[in-house]
FIKOLZA-1660 file (N, C-alpha, C; in steps of 0.1 Angstrom, whole numbers, plus 5000, padded with zeros to 4 digits):
% residues 206
   i   px   py   pz ch aa at
   1 5237 2317 2447  A  X  N
   1 5251 2319 2449  A  X CA
   1 5255 2329 2460  A  X  C
   2 5247 2340 2460  A  X  N
   2 5249 2350 2471  A  X CA
   2 5248 2344 2484  A  X  C
   3 5237 2335 2486  A  X  N
   3 5235 2329 2498  A  X CA
   3 5247 2320 2502  A  X  C
   4 5252 2312 2493  A  X  N
   4 5264 2304 2496  A  X CA
   4 5276 2312 2500  A  X  C
   5 5278 2323 2494  A  X  N
   5 5289 2332 2497  A  X CA
   5 5287 2337 2511  A  X  C
   6 5275 2342 2515  A  X  N
   6 5272 2347 2528  A  X CA
   6 5275 2336 2539  A  X  C
   7 5270 2324 2536  A  X  N
   7 5272 2313 2545  A  X CA
   7 5287 2310 2547  A  X  C
   8 5294 2310 2536  A  X  N
   8 5309 2307 2537  A  X CA
   8 5316 2318 2545  A  X  C
   9 5312 2331 2543  A  X  N
   9 5318 2342 2550  A  X CA
   9 5315 2341 2565  A  X  C
  10 5302 2338 2568  A  X  N
  10 5298 2336 2582  A  X CA
  10 5306 2325 2589  A  X  C
  11 5307 2314 2583  A  X  N
  11 5315 2303 2588  A  X CA
  11 5329 2306 2590  A  X  C
  12 5335 2313 2580  A  X  N
  12 5349 2317 2581  A  X CA
  12 5351 2327 2593  A  X  C
  13 5342 2337 2594  A  X  N
  13 5343 2347 2604  A  X CA
  13 5342 2342 2618  A  X  C
  14 5333 2333 2620  A  X  N
  14 5331 2327 2634  A  X CA
  14 5343 2318 2638  A  X  C
  15 5349 2312 2628  A  X  N
  15 5359 2302 2631  A  X CA
  15 5373 2308 2631  A  X  C
  16 5376 2318 2623  A  X  N
  16 5389 2324 2623  A  X CA
  16 5391 2338 2626  A  X  C
  17 5379 2346 2628  A  X  N
  17 5380 2360 2631  A  X CA
  17 5381 2369 2619  A  X  C
  18 5378 2382 2622  A  X  N
  18 5378 2392 2611  A  X CA
  18 5391 2393 2603  A  X  C
  19 5402 2393 2611  A  X  N
  19 5415 2395 2604  A  X CA
  19 5418 2384 2594  A  X  C
  20 5413 2372 2596  A  X  N
  20 5416 2361 2588  A  X CA
  20 5405 2358 2578  A  X  C
  21 5395 2366 2578  A  X  N
  21 5384 2364 2568  A  X CA
  21 5387 2371 2555  A  X  C
  22 5395 2365 2547  A  X  N
  22 5400 2370 2534  A  X CA
  22 5391 2364 2523  A  X  C
  23 5392 2370 2511  A  X  N
  23 5385 2365 2500  A  X CA
  23 5389 2350 2497  A  X  C
  24 5402 2347 2498  A  X  N
  24 5407 2334 2495  A  X CA
  24 5401 2324 2506  A  X  C
  25 5401 2328 2519  A  X  N
  25 5397 2320 2529  A  X CA
  25 5382 2317 2528  A  X  C
  26 5374 2327 2524  A  X  N
  26 5360 2325 2522  A  X CA
  26 5357 2316 2511  A  X  C
  27 5364 2318 2500  A  X  N
  27 5363 2309 2488  A  X CA
  27 5366 2295 2491  A  X  C
  28 5377 2293 2499  A  X  N
  28 5381 2279 2503  A  X CA
  28 5370 2273 2511  A  X  C
  29 5365 2280 2521  A  X  N
  29 5354 2275 2529  A  X CA
  29 5342 2271 2521  A  X  C
  30 5338 2279 2511  A  X  N
  30 5326 2277 2504  A  X CA
  30 5328 2268 2491  A  X  C
  31 5341 2266 2487  A  X  N
  31 5343 2258 2476  A  X CA
  31 5339 2264 2463  A  X  C
  32 5342 2277 2461  A  X  N
  32 5339 2284 2449  A  X CA
  32 5351 2294 2446  A  X  C
  33 5350 2300 2434  A  X  N
  33 5361 2309 2430  A  X CA
  33 5361 2322 2437  A  X  C
  34 5373 2327 2441  A  X  N
  34 5374 2340 2448  A  X CA
  34 5368 2351 2440  A  X  C
  35 5368 2350 2427  A  X  N
  35 5363 2360 2418  A  X CA
  35 5348 2363 2421  A  X  C
  36 5341 2352 2425  A  X  N
  36 5326 2353 2427  A  X CA
  36 5323 2363 2439  A  X  C
  37 5332 2364 2448  A  X  N
  37 5330 2373 2460  A  X CA
  37 5329 2387 2454  A  X  C
  38 5339 2391 2446  A  X  N
  38 5339 2405 2440  A  X CA
  38 5328 2407 2430  A  X  C
  39 5324 2396 2423  A  X  N
  39 5313 2398 2413  A  X CA
  39 5300 2401 2420  A  X  C
  40 5297 2394 2431  A  X  N
  40 5284 2395 2438  A  X CA
  40 5284 2406 2448  A  X  C
  41 5295 2410 2455  A  X  N
  41 5296 2419 2466  A  X CA
  41 5305 2431 2464  A  X  C
  42 5315 2429 2455  A  X  N
  42 5324 2440 2453  A  X CA
  42 5336 2441 2462  A  X  C
  43 5334 2438 2475  A  X  N
  43 5345 2438 2485  A  X CA
  43 5342 2429 2496  A  X  C
  44 5352 2426 2504  A  X  N
  44 5350 2418 2516  A  X CA
  44 5341 2425 2527  A  X  C
  45 5343 2438 2528  A  X  N
  45 5335 2446 2538  A  X CA
  45 5321 2446 2534  A  X  C
  46 5318 2447 2521  A  X  N
  46 5304 2447 2517  A  X CA
  46 5298 2433 2519  A  X  C
  47 5305 2423 2518  A  X  N
  47 5301 2409 2520  A  X CA
  47 5298 2408 2535  A  X  C
  48 5307 2413 2544  A  X  N
  48 5305 2411 2558  A  X CA
  48 5293 2420 2563  A  X  C
  49 5290 2431 2556  A  X  N
  49 5278 2438 2560  A  X CA
  49 5266 2430 2556  A  X  C
  50 5266 2422 2546  A  X  N
  50 5255 2413 2542  A  X CA
  50 5254 2402 2553  A  X  C
  51 5266 2397 2558  A  X  N
  51 5265 2387 2568  A  X CA
  51 5259 2393 2581  A  X  C
  52 5262 2406 2584  A  X  N
  52 5256 2413 2595  A  X CA
  52 5241 2414 2593  A  X  C
  53 5237 2417 2581  A  X  N
  53 5222 2418 2578  A  X CA
  53 5215 2404 2581  A  X  C
  54 5222 2394 2577  A  X  N
  54 5216 2380 2579  A  X CA
  54 5215 2377 2594  A  X  C
  55 5226 2379 2601  A  X  N
  55 5227 2375 2615  A  X CA
  55 5217 2384 2623  A  X  C
  56 5218 2397 2620  A  X  N
  56 5210 2407 2628  A  X CA
  56 5195 2404 2625  A  X  C
  57 5191 2401 2613  A  X  N
  57 5177 2398 2610  A  X CA
  57 5172 2385 2617  A  X  C
  58 5181 2375 2617  A  X  N
  58 5177 2363 2624  A  X CA
  58 5176 2365 2639  A  X  C
  59 5185 2372 2645  A  X  N
  59 5185 2375 2659  A  X CA
  59 5173 2383 2663  A  X  C
  60 5170 2394 2656  A  X  N
  60 5159 2402 2659  A  X CA
  60 5146 2395 2658  A  X  C
  61 5144 2386 2649  A  X  N
  61 5132 2378 2648  A  X CA
  61 5131 2369 2660  A  X  C
  62 5142 2363 2665  A  X  N
  62 5141 2354 2676  A  X CA
  62 5138 2363 2689  A  X  C
  63 5144 2374 2690  A  X  N
  63 5142 2383 2702  A  X CA
  63 5128 2388 2703  A  X  C
  64 5123 2392 2691  A  X  N
  64 5109 2397 2691  A  X CA
  64 5099 2386 2695  A  X  C
  65 5101 2374 2690  A  X  N
  65 5092 2363 2693  A  X CA
  65 5093 2359 2708  A  X  C
  66 5105 2358 2713  A  X  N
  66 5107 2354 2727  A  X CA
  66 5103 2365 2737  A  X  C
  67 5104 2377 2734  A  X  N
  67 5101 2388 2743  A  X CA
  67 5087 2394 2741  A  X  C
  68 5079 2388 2732  A  X  N
  68 5066 2394 2729  A  X CA
  68 5057 2396 2741  A  X  C
  69 5058 2387 2750  A  X  N
  69 5049 2387 2762  A  X CA
  69 5056 2392 2775  A  X  C
  70 5068 2397 2773  A  X  N
  70 5075 2402 2785  A  X CA
  70 5070 2415 2790  A  X  C
  71 5067 2417 2803  A  X  N
  71 5062 2429 2808  A  X CA
  71 5069 2434 2820  A  X  C
  72 5078 2426 2825  A  X  N
  72 5086 2431 2837  A  X CA
  72 5100 2426 2836  A  X  C
  73 5108 2431 2845  A  X  N
  73 5123 2428 2844  A  X CA
  73 5126 2413 2848  A  X  C
  74 5118 2407 2856  A  X  N
  74 5121 2393 2860  A  X CA
  74 5119 2384 2848  A  X  C
  75 5108 2386 2840  A  X  N
  75 5106 2378 2828  A  X CA
  75 5117 2382 2817  A  X  C
  76 5121 2394 2817  A  X  N
  76 5131 2399 2807  A  X CA
  76 5144 2392 2810  A  X  C
  77 5148 2392 2823  A  X  N
  77 5161 2386 2827  A  X CA
  77 5162 2371 2823  A  X  C
  78 5151 2363 2826  A  X  N
  78 5151 2349 2822  A  X CA
  78 5151 2347 2807  A  X  C
  79 5144 2355 2800  A  X  N
  79 5144 2354 2785  A  X CA
  79 5157 2358 2780  A  X  C
  80 5164 2368 2785  A  X  N
  80 5176 2372 2779  A  X CA
  80 5187 2362 2782  A  X  C
  81 5187 2355 2793  A  X  N
  81 5196 2344 2796  A  X CA
  81 5195 2334 2785  A  X  C
  82 5183 2330 2782  A  X  N
  82 5180 2320 2772  A  X CA
  82 5185 2324 2758  A  X  C
  83 5182 2337 2754  A  X  N
  83 5185 2342 2741  A  X CA
  83 5201 2343 2740  A  X  C
  84 5207 2348 2750  A  X  N
  84 5222 2350 2750  A  X CA
  84 5228 2336 2748  A  X  C
  85 5223 2326 2755  A  X  N
  85 5229 2312 2754  A  X CA
  85 5228 2307 2739  A  X  C
  86 5216 2310 2733  A  X  N
  86 5214 2306 2719  A  X CA
  86 5223 2314 2710  A  X  C
  87 5225 2327 2713  A  X  N
  87 5234 2334 2704  A  X CA
  87 5248 2328 2704  A  X  C
  88 5253 2324 2716  A  X  N
  88 5266 2319 2717  A  X CA
  88 5267 2305 2710  A  X  C
  89 5256 2297 2712  A  X  N
  89 5256 2284 2706  A  X CA
  89 5256 2285 2691  A  X  C
  90 5248 2294 2685  A  X  N
  90 5247 2295 2671  A  X CA
  90 5259 2303 2664  A  X  C
  91 5267 2309 2673  A  X  N
  91 5279 2316 2667  A  X CA
  91 5275 2330 2662  A  X  C
  92 5263 2334 2664  A  X  N
  92 5258 2347 2659  A  X CA
  92 5264 2358 2666  A  X  C
  93 5266 2356 2680  A  X  N
  93 5272 2367 2688  A  X CA
  93 5286 2369 2684  A  X  C
  94 5293 2358 2681  A  X  N
  94 5307 2360 2676  A  X CA
  94 5308 2368 2664  A  X  C
  95 5299 2365 2654  A  X  N
  95 5299 2372 2642  A  X CA
  95 5297 2387 2644  A  X  C
  96 5287 2391 2652  A  X  N
  96 5285 2405 2655  A  X CA
  96 5297 2411 2662  A  X  C
  97 5303 2404 2671  A  X  N
  97 5314 2410 2678  A  X CA
  97 5325 2413 2668  A  X  C
  98 5328 2404 2660  A  X  N
  98 5339 2405 2650  A  X CA
  98 5337 2417 2640  A  X  C
  99 5325 2417 2635  A  X  N
  99 5322 2427 2625  A  X CA
  99 5321 2441 2631  A  X  C
 100 5313 2443 2642  A  X  N
 100 5312 2456 2648  A  X CA
 100 5325 2461 2654  A  X  C
 101 5332 2452 2661  A  X  N
 101 5345 2455 2667  A  X CA
 101 5355 2460 2656  A  X  C
 102 5354 2455 2644  A  X  N
 102 5364 2458 2634  A  X CA
 102 5360 2471 2626  A  X  C
 103 5347 2472 2624  A  X  N
 103 5342 2483 2615  A  X CA
 103 5337 2496 2623  A  X  C
 104 5334 2495 2636  A  X  N
 104 5328 2506 2643  A  X CA
 104 5335 2519 2642  A  X  C
 105 5348 2519 2641  A  X  N
 105 5356 2531 2641  A  X CA
 105 5360 2536 2628  A  X  C
 106 5356 2529 2617  A  X  N
 106 5358 2534 2604  A  X CA
 106 5348 2544 2600  A  X  C
 107 5351 2556 2595  A  X  N
 107 5342 2567 2593  A  X CA
 107 5330 2563 2583  A  X  C
 108 5333 2555 2573  A  X  N
 108 5323 2551 2564  A  X CA
 108 5315 2539 2568  A  X  C
 109 5322 2529 2573  A  X  N
 109 5316 2517 2577  A  X CA
 109 5307 2518 2590  A  X  C
 110 5311 2528 2599  A  X  N
 110 5304 2530 2611  A  X CA
 110 5290 2535 2608  A  X  C
 111 5288 2543 2597  A  X  N
 111 5275 2547 2593  A  X CA
 111 5267 2535 2589  A  X  C
 112 5273 2526 2582  A  X  N
 112 5265 2514 2578  A  X CA
 112 5261 2506 2590  A  X  C
 113 5270 2505 2600  A  X  N
 113 5267 2498 2612  A  X CA
 113 5256 2504 2620  A  X  C
 114 5256 2518 2621  A  X  N
 114 5246 2525 2628  A  X CA
 114 5232 2523 2621  A  X  C
 115 5232 2524 2608  A  X  N
 115 5220 2522 2601  A  X CA
 115 5213 2509 2604  A  X  C
 116 5222 2498 2605  A  X  N
 116 5217 2485 2608  A  X CA
 116 5212 2483 2623  A  X  C
 117 5216 2492 2631  A  X  N
 117 5213 2492 2645  A  X CA
 117 5199 2498 2648  A  X  C
 118 5194 2506 2639  A  X  N
 118 5181 2513 2641  A  X CA
 118 5170 2504 2645  A  X  C
 119 5169 2493 2638  A  X  N
 119 5157 2484 2641  A  X CA
 119 5159 2479 2655  A  X  C
 120 5171 2476 2660  A  X  N
 120 5173 2472 2673  A  X CA
 120 5169 2483 2683  A  X  C
 121 5172 2495 2680  A  X  N
 121 5169 2506 2689  A  X CA
 121 5154 2508 2690  A  X  C
 122 5147 2507 2679  A  X  N
 122 5133 2508 2679  A  X CA
 122 5127 2497 2688  A  X  C
 123 5132 2485 2686  A  X  N
 123 5127 2473 2694  A  X CA
 123 5130 2475 2709  A  X  C
 124 5142 2480 2712  A  X  N
 124 5145 2482 2726  A  X CA
 124 5136 2493 2732  A  X  C
 125 5133 2503 2725  A  X  N
 125 5125 2514 2729  A  X CA
 125 5111 2508 2732  A  X  C
 126 5105 2500 2723  A  X  N
 126 5092 2495 2725  A  X CA
 126 5092 2486 2737  A  X  C
 127 5102 2478 2739  A  X  N
 127 5103 2469 2751  A  X CA
 127 5103 2477 2763  A  X  C
 128 5112 2487 2764  A  X  N
 128 5113 2496 2775  A  X CA
 128 5099 2502 2779  A  X  C
 129 5092 2507 2768  A  X  N
 129 5079 2513 2771  A  X CA
 129 5069 2503 2777  A  X  C
 130 5070 2490 2772  A  X  N
 130 5061 2480 2778  A  X CA
 130 5064 2477 2793  A  X  C
 131 5077 2477 2796  A  X  N
 131 5081 2474 2810  A  X CA
 131 5078 2485 2819  A  X  C
 132 5079 2498 2814  A  X  N
 132 5076 2509 2822  A  X CA
 132 5061 2512 2824  A  X  C
 133 5053 2507 2815  A  X  N
 133 5039 2510 2815  A  X CA
 133 5032 2505 2828  A  X  C
 134 5025 2514 2834  A  X  N
 134 5018 2511 2846  A  X CA
 134 5026 2513 2859  A  X  C
 135 5039 2517 2857  A  X  N
 135 5048 2519 2868  A  X CA
 135 5049 2534 2872  A  X  C
 136 5054 2538 2884  A  X  N
 136 5055 2552 2887  A  X CA
 136 5064 2560 2878  A  X  C
 137 5073 2552 2870  A  X  N
 137 5082 2559 2861  A  X CA
 137 5077 2561 2847  A  X  C
 138 5065 2556 2845  A  X  N
 138 5059 2558 2831  A  X CA
 138 5056 2573 2829  A  X  C
 139 5060 2578 2818  A  X  N
 139 5058 2592 2816  A  X CA
 139 5069 2601 2821  A  X  C
 140 5077 2596 2830  A  X  N
 140 5088 2604 2836  A  X CA
 140 5102 2601 2829  A  X  C
 141 5103 2589 2823  A  X  N
 141 5115 2585 2817  A  X CA
 141 5112 2582 2802  A  X  C
 142 5121 2587 2794  A  X  N
 142 5119 2585 2779  A  X CA
 142 5124 2571 2775  A  X  C
 143 5115 2563 2771  A  X  N
 143 5119 2549 2767  A  X CA
 143 5130 2548 2756  A  X  C
 144 5130 2558 2748  A  X  N
 144 5141 2558 2737  A  X CA
 144 5155 2560 2743  A  X  C
 145 5156 2567 2754  A  X  N
 145 5169 2569 2761  A  X CA
 145 5173 2555 2767  A  X  C
 146 5163 2548 2773  A  X  N
 146 5166 2535 2779  A  X CA
 146 5170 2525 2768  A  X  C
 147 5163 2526 2757  A  X  N
 147 5166 2516 2746  A  X CA
 147 5180 2519 2740  A  X  C
 148 5183 2531 2738  A  X  N
 148 5196 2534 2733  A  X CA
 148 5207 2530 2742  A  X  C
 149 5205 2533 2755  A  X  N
 149 5215 2529 2766  A  X CA
 149 5217 2514 2766  A  X  C
 150 5206 2507 2765  A  X  N
 150 5207 2492 2766  A  X CA
 150 5215 2487 2754  A  X  C
 151 5212 2492 2742  A  X  N
 151 5219 2487 2730  A  X CA
 151 5234 2491 2731  A  X  C
 152 5237 2503 2736  A  X  N
 152 5251 2508 2738  A  X CA
 152 5258 2499 2748  A  X  C
 153 5252 2496 2759  A  X  N
 153 5258 2488 2769  A  X CA
 153 5261 2474 2764  A  X  C
 154 5251 2468 2757  A  X  N
 154 5252 2455 2752  A  X CA
 154 5263 2454 2741  A  X  C
 155 5264 2463 2732  A  X  N
 155 5274 2463 2722  A  X CA
 155 5288 2466 2728  A  X  C
 156 5288 2475 2738  A  X  N
 156 5301 2478 2745  A  X CA
 156 5307 2465 2752  A  X  C
 157 5298 2458 2758  A  X  N
 157 5302 2445 2764  A  X CA
 157 5308 2436 2754  A  X  C
 158 5301 2435 2743  A  X  N
 158 5306 2425 2733  A  X CA
 158 5319 2430 2726  A  X  C
 159 5322 2443 2725  A  X  N
 159 5334 2447 2720  A  X CA
 159 5345 2444 2730  A  X  C
 160 5342 2446 2743  A  X  N
 160 5352 2443 2754  A  X CA
 160 5355 2428 2754  A  X  C
 161 5344 2420 2751  A  X  N
 161 5346 2405 2751  A  X CA
 161 5355 2401 2739  A  X  C
 162 5353 2408 2728  A  X  N
 162 5362 2406 2716  A  X CA
 162 5377 2409 2720  A  X  C
 163 5379 2420 2727  A  X  N
 163 5392 2424 2731  A  X CA
 163 5399 2414 2740  A  X  C
 164 5390 2407 2748  A  X  N
 164 5395 2397 2757  A  X CA
 164 5396 2383 2750  A  X  C
 165 5395 2383 2737  A  X  N
 165 5397 2370 2730  A  X CA
 165 5384 2362 2730  A  X  C
 166 5372 2368 2730  A  X  N
 166 5360 2361 2730  A  X CA
 166 5354 2358 2744  A  X  C
 167 5361 2363 2754  A  X  N
 167 5356 2360 2768  A  X CA
 167 5343 2367 2770  A  X  C
 168 5332 2360 2772  A  X  N
 168 5318 2366 2773  A  X CA
 168 5314 2365 2788  A  X  C
 169 5323 2363 2797  A  X  N
 169 5319 2362 2811  A  X CA
 169 5313 2375 2816  A  X  C
 170 5318 2386 2811  A  X  N
 170 5312 2399 2816  A  X CA
 170 5297 2400 2812  A  X  C
 171 5294 2396 2800  A  X  N
 171 5280 2397 2795  A  X CA
 171 5271 2387 2803  A  X  C
 172 5277 2375 2805  A  X  N
 172 5270 2364 2812  A  X CA
 172 5267 2369 2827  A  X  C
 173 5277 2376 2833  A  X  N
 173 5275 2381 2846  A  X CA
 173 5265 2391 2847  A  X  C
 174 5264 2400 2836  A  X  N
 174 5254 2410 2836  A  X CA
 174 5240 2404 2835  A  X  C
 175 5238 2393 2828  A  X  N
 175 5225 2386 2827  A  X CA
 175 5221 2380 2840  A  X  C
 176 5231 2374 2847  A  X  N
 176 5228 2368 2860  A  X CA
 176 5224 2379 2870  A  X  C
 177 5231 2391 2870  A  X  N
 177 5228 2401 2879  A  X CA
 177 5214 2407 2877  A  X  C
 178 5210 2408 2864  A  X  N
 178 5197 2412 2860  A  X CA
 178 5186 2403 2866  A  X  C
 179 5188 2390 2865  A  X  N
 179 5179 2380 2870  A  X CA
 179 5178 2381 2885  A  X  C
 180 5189 2383 2892  A  X  N
 180 5189 2384 2906  A  X CA
 180 5182 2396 2911  A  X  C
 181 5185 2407 2905  A  X  N
 181 5179 2420 2909  A  X CA
 181 5165 2423 2905  A  X  C
 182 5161 2417 2894  A  X  N
 182 5148 2420 2888  A  X CA
 182 5136 2419 2897  A  X  C
 183 5135 2408 2905  A  X  N
 183 5123 2408 2914  A  X CA
 183 5121 2420 2923  A  X  C
 184 5133 2424 2928  A  X  N
 184 5132 2436 2937  A  X CA
 184 5129 2449 2930  A  X  C
 185 5134 2451 2918  A  X  N
 185 5131 2462 2910  A  X CA
 185 5116 2462 2906  A  X  C
 186 5112 2450 2902  A  X  N
 186 5098 2449 2898  A  X CA
 186 5088 2453 2910  A  X  C
 187 5092 2449 2922  A  X  N
 187 5084 2453 2934  A  X CA
 187 5083 2468 2935  A  X  C
 188 5094 2475 2933  A  X  N
 188 5094 2489 2934  A  X CA
 188 5086 2496 2923  A  X  C
 189 5086 2490 2911  A  X  N
 189 5079 2495 2900  A  X CA
 189 5064 2491 2900  A  X  C
 190 5061 2482 2909  A  X  N
 190 5047 2477 2909  A  X CA
 190 5044 2468 2898  A  X  C
 191 5055 2461 2893  A  X  N
 191 5054 2452 2881  A  X CA
 191 5057 2437 2885  A  X  C
 192 5056 2434 2897  A  X  N
 192 5059 2420 2901  A  X CA
 192 5050 2410 2895  A  X  C
 193 5055 2398 2892  A  X  N
 193 5047 2388 2886  A  X CA
 193 5037 2383 2896  A  X  C
 194 5025 2381 2891  A  X  N
 194 5014 2377 2900  A  X CA
 194 5017 2363 2906  A  X  C
 195 5015 2362 2918  A  X  N
 195 5017 2349 2925  A  X CA
 195 5004 2341 2926  A  X  C
 196 5005 2328 2924  A  X  N
 196 4993 2320 2924  A  X CA
 196 4989 2317 2938  A  X  C
 197 4976 2321 2941  A  X  N
 197 4971 2318 2955  A  X CA
 197 4969 2304 2957  A  X  C
 198 4972 2299 2969  A  X  N
 198 4969 2286 2973  A  X CA
 198 4954 2284 2976  A  X  C
 199 4948 2274 2972  A  X  N
 199 4935 2271 2975  A  X CA
 199 4934 2263 2988  A  X  C
 200 4926 2267 2997  A  X  N
 200 4925 2260 3010  A  X CA
 200 4913 2250 3009  A  X  C
 201 4915 2239 3015  A  X  N
 201 4904 2229 3015  A  X CA
 201 4900 2227 3030  A  X  C
 202 4888 2228 3033  A  X  N
 202 4883 2225 3046  A  X CA
 202 4879 2211 3047  A  X  C
 203 4885 2204 3057  A  X  N
 203 4883 2190 3059  A  X CA
 203 4875 2188 3072  A  X  C
 204 4864 2183 3072  A  X  N
 204 4856 2180 3084  A  X CA
 204 4860 2167 3090  A  X  C
 205 4864 2168 3103  A  X  N
 205 4868 2156 3110  A  X CA
 205 4857 2152 3120  A  X  C
 206 4851 2141 3118  A  X  N
 206 4840 2137 3127  A  X CA
 206 4846 2129 3139  A  X  C
% end
């Protein structure tokens, strides 16, 4: 039943937004009694945090699997474009935008949000360490600072997108810029993707 309620809340959230995600709306979407929401979760905010747990867990698993072999910015840019498109298609990005944008400035709920971001910060730090490894910047830049900055930038863009009515062009433009600039930055870092050498064939002409 808890799973059904979370599914209904996620569906309601992505289709109508945080302001319209009421107990009655969630119950109507899921086809169950409104009382069940309070019985299983106690409040709408607690339910939406459970939705965030579901969405964040799914996204983090996809990101870890897709970025497992990424070692430079060029590969990262290509992968991030694919992951971002998947987020939009699945509606997961919309859910995160709505929940974080609505709860981030609440003194109590912001603590819950921050706690759920820790796994992402650790992942971003590990990814930054991998990309910096073997470059002139390895040992000079703290990967945790980069990881935190990336998460903050990403979340900030999504909050701005929410304020613009779900317009994600800013985030899409950032992904495109990363892909375009990545090969040049990789060259400077000594992390360029290896190019396949052409094999030459000697042909004897009699």
